[in-house]
C-alpha positions in Angstrom: 77.3 139.0 89.9 75.7 136.0 91.7 77.9 134.1 94.3 79.6 130.9 93.1 80.8 128.1 95.4 83.9 126.0 94.7 84.5 123.8 97.7 83.5 123.0 101.3 86.4 122.2 103.7 88.5 122.0 100.6 86.4 119.3 99.0 84.2 119.2 96.0 82.2 116.4 97.7 82.2 117.4 101.4 81.1 115.3 104.4 80.6 116.0 108.1 78.5 116.0 111.2 75.7 118.3 112.4 77.3 121.0 114.5 80.7 120.7 112.7 82.5 123.7 111.5 82.8 124.1 107.7 84.5 126.6 105.5 82.7 127.4 102.2 84.9 128.8 99.5 83.8 130.6 96.4 83.7 134.0 94.6 81.5 137.0 95.0 80.3 135.9 98.4 79.8 139.5 99.5 79.6 140.1 103.4 77.5 138.9 106.3 75.3 142.1 106.3 73.8 141.0 103.0 74.5 137.2 102.9 72.9 134.0 104.2 74.1 130.4 104.1 71.3 127.8 103.5 71.2 124.0 103.8 68.3 122.5 101.8 67.5 118.9 102.5 66.8 116.6 99.6 63.1 116.7 98.7 62.5 119.8 100.8 61.6 123.3 99.7 62.2 124.9 103.1 65.9 125.7 103.6 67.7 125.7 107.0 69.8 128.8 107.7 73.2 128.3 109.1 74.5 130.7 111.8 77.5 133.0 111.4 79.2 133.5 114.7 81.7 136.2 113.9 80.3 138.4 111.1 83.5 140.3 110.9 86.0 137.4 110.4 83.9 134.6 109.3 82.5 136.0 106.2 84.7 137.4 103.4 84.3 137.7 99.7 86.2 134.5 99.2 85.1 132.2 102.1 82.4 131.8 104.8 82.9 129.9 108.1 79.7 128.5 109.7 78.4 125.2 111.3 76.2 122.5 110.0 72.7 123.4 111.5 70.3 121.0 113.3 67.9 119.3 111.1 70.2 118.8 108.1 70.1 115.4 106.5 72.5 113.7 104.1 72.4 115.0 100.6 71.4 118.5 101.6 72.5 121.2 99.1 74.6 124.1 100.5 73.9 127.5 98.9 74.9 131.1 99.6 72.5 133.9 99.1 73.6 137.5 98.7 72.1 140.7 97.5 73.2 139.8 93.9 71.7 136.3 93.8 71.9 132.7 95.1 74.7 130.3 94.2 74.3 126.8 92.8 74.3 124.2 95.5 77.0 121.7 96.7 75.8 118.4 98.0 76.7 117.7 101.6 77.0 114.1 102.8 76.0 113.8 106.5 78.0 111.2 108.5 75.5 109.6 110.9 76.7 107.7 114.0 76.5 104.0 114.0 76.1 101.8 117.1 79.0 99.6 117.9 78.7 96.5 120.0 80.3 93.1 119.8 77.1 91.7 118.2 77.1 94.2 115.4 80.6 93.8 114.2 80.6 90.7 111.9 83.9 90.4 110.0 83.7 88.7 106.6 86.5 87.5 104.4 86.8 89.1 100.9 89.3 88.7 98.0 92.8 88.0 99.4 95.8 90.1 98.3 97.8 88.6 95.5 100.6 88.2 97.9 101.1 88.3 101.8 102.4 91.7 102.9 103.1 93.3 106.2 103.8 97.1 106.7 101.7 97.9 103.7 99.6 101.0 103.0 96.0 101.1 101.6 93.7 103.9 100.6 90.1 104.3 99.5 89.4 106.3 96.3 85.8 107.2 95.7 84.2 107.6 92.3 85.2 111.0 91.0 82.1 111.5 88.7 79.0 109.7 87.6 80.7 108.8 84.3 83.2 106.7 86.3 81.0 105.0 89.0 83.6 102.6 90.5 85.0 103.1 94.0 88.6 101.6 94.4 90.8 100.3 97.1 94.6 100.6 96.4 97.4 98.9 98.2 100.8 100.4 98.1 104.1 98.8 99.2 104.6 96.4 102.0 107.2 93.9 103.1 107.3 90.3 102.0 106.4 87.3 104.1 109.2 85.9 106.2 112.0 88.0 104.8 110.4 91.3 105.8 112.0 92.8 102.6 110.3 95.7 101.1 108.5 95.3 97.7 107.3 97.5 94.9 103.7 96.2 95.1 100.8 98.2 94.0 97.3 96.5 93.7 93.8 97.8 92.8 90.4 96.3 93.6 86.9 97.6 92.8 84.7 98.0 95.9 81.4 96.0 95.4 78.0 97.3 96.4 77.9 95.3 99.6 81.5 96.5 100.7 83.4 93.4 99.5 86.2 93.7 97.0 86.5 92.4 93.5 89.5 90.8 91.9 92.9 92.5 92.5 94.6 94.0 89.5 98.3 94.8 89.2 100.6 95.2 86.2 98.9 96.6 83.2 97.1 99.8 84.1 98.5 99.7 87.7 102.1 100.9 87.8 104.3 99.5 90.6 106.4 101.7 92.8 109.8 102.7 91.2 111.6 101.4 94.2 110.7 99.0 97.0 109.0 100.5 100.1 107.5 99.1 103.4 106.3 100.8 106.6 105.8 104.0 104.5 103.0 106.5 105.2 100.4 106.4 102.5 97.6 108.9 101.6 95.4 109.9 98.7 94.3 113.3 97.5 90.7 112.8 96.2 87.7 115.0 95.3 86.6 114.6 99.0 89.7 116.3 100.4 91.3 118.3 97.7 90.4 120.5 94.7 90.8 118.0 91.7 89.9 118.1 88.1 87.4 115.2 88.3 86.9 114.9 84.6 90.4 113.5 84.3 91.6 112.6 87.8 90.1 110.2 90.5 93.1 110.9 92.9 96.8 111.2 93.6 98.4 108.4 95.6 101.4 109.1 97.9 104.0 106.8 99.5 106.1 108.9 102.0 109.3 107.7 103.5 109.4 104.1 104.7 112.3 101.6 104.4 113.8 100.3 101.1 114.8 96.8 100.1 118.0 97.2 102.0 116.1 98.1 105.2 117.3 101.7 105.1 114.9 104.4 106.3 114.3 107.1 103.5 112.8 110.5 103.0 111.7 109.9 99.4 108.1 110.8 98.5 106.4 109.1 95.5 103.2 110.3 93.8 101.1 108.7 91.1 98.0 109.9 89.3 94.9 107.7 89.3 92.9 108.5 86.1 89.2 109.0 86.4 88.8 105.4 85.0 91.0 104.0 87.7 94.4 103.4 86.1 97.5 104.2 88.1 100.1 106.1 86.0 103.9 106.0 86.5 105.1 107.0 90.0 107.3 110.2 90.2 109.3 111.7 93.0 108.0 114.9 94.6 109.3 117.0 97.5 111.1 114.8 99.9 110.3 114.6 103.6 112.5 116.9 105.9 113.8 113.8 107.6 114.0 110.1 106.8 111.2 108.3 108.6 109.4 105.1 108.6 106.3 104.1 110.7 104.8 107.7 110.2 101.2 108.4 109.4 99.7 110.8 107.0 96.3 112.3 105.9 95.1 114.8 103.3 92.7 117.6 104.3 91.6 120.7 102.4 94.4 120.4 99.8 97.2 119.8 102.4 99.1 116.6 103.2 99.8 116.3 106.9 102.4 113.8 108.3 103.1 113.0 111.9 105.3 110.8 114.1 107.4 107.9 112.8 110.9 106.7 113.5 114.4 107.3 112.3 116.7 104.7 110.7 117.7 103.7 114.3 114.1 103.3 115.3 114.0 106.5 117.5 110.5 108.0 117.5 109.7 111.5 116.3 107.3 114.1 117.6 107.5 116.1 114.4 104.3 117.1 112.4 104.7 118.5 108.9 102.4 119.6 106.1 102.8 120.2 102.4 100.4 121.7 99.9 99.0 119.4 97.2 99.6 121.2 93.9 97.1 120.9 90.9 99.4 118.2 89.3 99.6 116.2 92.5 103.2 117.2 93.3 103.8 118.6 96.8 104.9 122.0 97.9 107.6 122.7 100.5 107.2 121.0 103.8 106.5 123.1 106.8 106.9 122.2 110.4 103.7 122.4 112.6 103.1 122.2 116.3 104.7 119.0 117.5 102.9 116.0 119.1 102.9 116.0 122.9 105.3 113.1 122.7 107.5 111.3 120.2 105.7 108.2 118.9 106.2 105.8 116.0 103.6 103.2 114.7 100.9 105.6 115.8 97.7 106.3 113.9 97.0 109.8 112.4 93.5 110.4 111.1 91.2 113.4 110.4 87.5 114.0 110.8 86.4 117.2 109.4 88.7 119.9 110.6 90.2 117.8 113.4 93.4 115.7 113.4 93.9 112.9 115.8 97.0 110.9 116.8 96.0 107.7 118.5 98.4 105.4 120.3 101.8 104.5 119.0 105.1 103.5 120.7 107.4 105.9 122.5 110.3 103.4 122.6 112.8 102.4 119.9 111.2 99.2 118.5 111.9 97.3 115.3 109.0 97.2 112.7 108.8 93.4 112.7 108.6 92.9 116.5 105.3 91.2 117.5 105.8 91.3 121.3 104.5 94.1 123.5 107.4 96.5 124.2 105.9 98.0 127.3 106.3 101.4 125.7 103.1 101.4 123.7 101.1 104.5 124.6 97.4 105.0 125.2 97.5 108.7 124.5 95.0 110.3 122.1 95.6 113.9 121.0 93.7 116.3 118.8 94.6 119.5 116.9 92.0 121.6 115.1 93.0 122.7 111.7 92.7 126.4 111.0 90.2 126.4 108.1 91.5 129.7 106.8 95.2 128.7 106.3 95.6 125.0 107.1 97.8 125.7 110.2 97.6 123.8 113.5 97.8 125.2 117.0 101.2 125.1 118.7 99.9 122.5 121.3 97.8 119.4 120.7 94.9 118.8 123.0 94.8 115.6 125.1 91.6 113.6 124.8 90.2 110.5 126.5 92.9 107.8 126.2 92.7 104.2 125.1 92.1 101.6 127.8 95.6 100.4 127.2 98.6 101.3 125.1 98.4 100.2 121.4 100.8 100.5 118.4 101.2 99.0 114.9 97.4 99.3 114.6 94.9 101.4 112.7 92.4 104.0 113.8 89.6 105.0 111.4 86.7 107.5 111.3 83.7 105.3 111.2 80.2 106.5 111.4 80.8 109.4 113.7 83.2 107.4 115.8 87.0 106.7 116.1 87.5 103.0 115.7 90.8 101.3 116.5 91.5 97.8 115.4 94.4 95.2 115.7 98.0 96.0 116.6 100.3 95.3 119.5 99.1 95.8 123.1 99.6 94.2 126.5 97.7 91.1 127.4 97.0 88.1 125.1 96.8 88.8 121.4 93.2 89.4 120.2 92.0 90.2 123.7 91.5 93.9 122.9 91.1 93.7 119.1 88.6 96.6 118.5 87.7 99.7 120.5 85.7 102.8 119.7 84.9 106.3 120.9 82.2 108.7 119.8 83.3 112.0 118.2 81.5 115.2 119.5 80.8 118.1 117.2 83.6 120.1 118.7 86.1 117.3 117.9 86.5 116.0 121.4 85.7 112.3 122.1 84.0 110.2 124.6 85.5 107.3 126.6 86.7 104.2 124.7 84.5 101.1 124.7 85.7 97.6 123.7 84.0 96.1 120.6 85.7 92.8 120.4 83.3 90.0 121.4 83.4 86.6 119.9 83.3 87.5 116.2 86.9 88.7 115.9 89.5 88.9 113.1 91.6 86.5 115.1 88.9 83.9 115.3 88.0 84.2 111.6 91.7 84.0 110.4 93.1 81.9 113.2 95.7 84.6 114.1 95.7 88.2 115.1 97.2 91.1 113.1 99.6 93.9 113.5 101.3 96.1 110.9 98.2 95.7 108.8 96.4 98.3 106.6 92.9 99.4 107.1 90.4 101.9 105.8 86.8 103.0 106.1 84.2 104.2 103.7 80.4 104.5 103.2 78.8 102.5 100.4 76.0 103.7 98.0 73.3 102.8 100.5 74.9 104.9 103.2 76.2 102.0 105.2 79.7 102.4 106.8 82.4 99.7 106.3 85.8 98.9 107.6 88.3 96.8 105.5 91.5 95.3 107.1 94.2 94.2 104.7 97.2 92.1 105.1 99.5 92.6 108.1 101.7 90.4 110.1 100.7 87.5 112.4 101.1 88.2 116.0 101.4 84.4 116.8 104.2 84.0 114.2 106.4 87.1 114.2 107.4 88.2 110.7 105.0 86.0 108.9 102.8 88.1 106.7 99.1 87.7 105.8 97.4 88.0 102.4 93.9 87.9 104.1 91.4 90.7 103.6 88.4 91.1 105.9 85.6 93.6 106.2 82.3 94.4 107.8 
């Protein structure tokens, strides 16, 4: 029987860098004595062989661990060849590095949110199949302007070809949260990070913990199915967090949802890291404790790039969500944990990486064109003085030093105020260009006043 491939790094539409570790899952993969992994670039008839470092442990009948070889370009097909035949290919999207400088970041306003929100979440949901070509941005939860009271808001917008957003939709076809939430962790299981049935499902959306309309920190987790055509079904409860938390951060990788940091109902930060399996119906399995963060932080930024998890910044003190002033306890720490591709576990200890130039919290950090890109938030010095900063990601997951990318074309200049407790996301458009979208948030020059503005580049 010829080999058959299912997923790469848990995704049916994998992405990554040259030199990055990937895990290829399938059936009838044989063993390393009789097998080869090939990357064949689009338009080429000459495949590039990927190396197998540990032939005993890195090649089994069910999975192969290898690295993306030099010379691979975006759109290359991954195949596995054994003595019984060659598999069908899986397309691999190569993330190329983009040059950041103050002159190349040009923020542009796009369609504003239907209402001003702070402490909101936002996720990007890519097209699941050619029959459903739209890419979407979803906004989940958030606190209202002035009152800082949590809402049940859920909004959807179609991403245009240039990275701008179309009109926002809520109500019919976009179910609201069953209970108000703000400062919740949000995440999406999509075909790029989880095994989904893309004929019926574009994603599962998650709202984890947060505060309710009374300001109480909760452990409840909600999930909603996004149909292939983009409609959001009714939200359901799934496995609650092990502890009530707000201001935590979450990502999905290879069918697991990871959550780290956050604060208790008395605003005490947490160093806890948890994971839960994403089931076929979008519900979550039991939460498991993983290796803790090096220090307790709330309002940090957890993100993944390939098999690497990063926690960037945060606040080590007990701060209220609405506070716009620097607490003096913002941290500049950046930590990384490599996910075990075989079982999804993390090492007991996170590795320290190059730190931010100054402590930062209530911000967002995103993977952007082979870089970590941090924007907005609360930090020392004048608001807006350190709006953007970035660091290059190496193929082994380590990063370079952080460089400012603020310049004169800033979000603060464009809007007339600087942001914290905003939502942000990154994505690559159909032409292969990377974009960042920043949505809502609170105004640092007017504590507690929320913004409806959305900007992108």
